[in-house]
N, C-alpha and C positions, 0 to 999 in steps of 0.2 A: 788177593793174598795167596801165595803159593804154599800150600801145606803139604809136607812130605807124607807119604803113606805110612811111614814108621811112627808118626806122631798120633797118639790117641787124643781125641777131642772129648773133653768133659766140661761140665759147667761148675760153677762155684758150689752149688748144693752137693753135687757128687763129690767134689773135692773134700768138703767137710765130712760127709758121711763115709767116705772110703779112704780117708787119710792114711791109715796103716798100709793098705794095699798100694796106694800111690807111692808112698815112701819106699816100700820094698821094690816096686817096679823101677823107680828112678835109680835106686842103688844098683839095680841090675843093668842099667843103661838105657831104659826106656825114657821117652820124652812125651810130655803132655802139653797140649794147647788148652788153656783154661778160658772158657767163655763167661763173660758177665753180662747179663741182659742180652744174650744172643750175639754178643760181639766179642772178638778176640781181646783178651785183657793181658795175658802174659803166658809165657811158656815155662814149664818146669823140666829140668834135665839134670843129669849127673854133674857133679862138680868136676872140673877138669882144669887144664892149664889156663883157661880164661877166668878162673875164679880169682879171688883176691889172694895174692901170694902171702905166705906166712913169713914173718920176720925170722932171722936167724935165732937159734935157741939162746945164744949169748945175750940177746936183747930182751929176753923174757925174764922179768924180775923173779919169777918163781923158780926158774931153772937153777939158780945158784944156792937155793935154800938147802939146809941140811935135812936129812931124813927125820921124820917125826917119831921114829921108834917102831918097835914090833907091834903087830896087831894083837889085840887082847882077845879076839874071838877065834884065834887059831887058823884063820884063813890066810892064804897067800895073796900077794898083790894081783895075780892073775884072776883069783877068785873074786876079788873086789871089782876088778875091771869088768868081769862077766856080769856081775850084778848091776853095776852102774851103766855100762854101755851096751850090754847084750852081746858082747864079743866073745 
């Protein structure tokens, strides 16, 4: 198996224990080869053009819904997004 130097090799135990670090690294473009019982099982990498394409917004049933009204906690939509998604 030809493993590129830019791919970090970890095992499933490390993946479980270091999941937050792995997710942050993948979001920054790093790739991982995950070993299970000392054998390559799968690779993790950033989502890209090879990912499942999203359907057009017009096909999303939620897209056409009306707004649910103003927030009662005084926060803006961006504030809620930051809490929900860490963005």
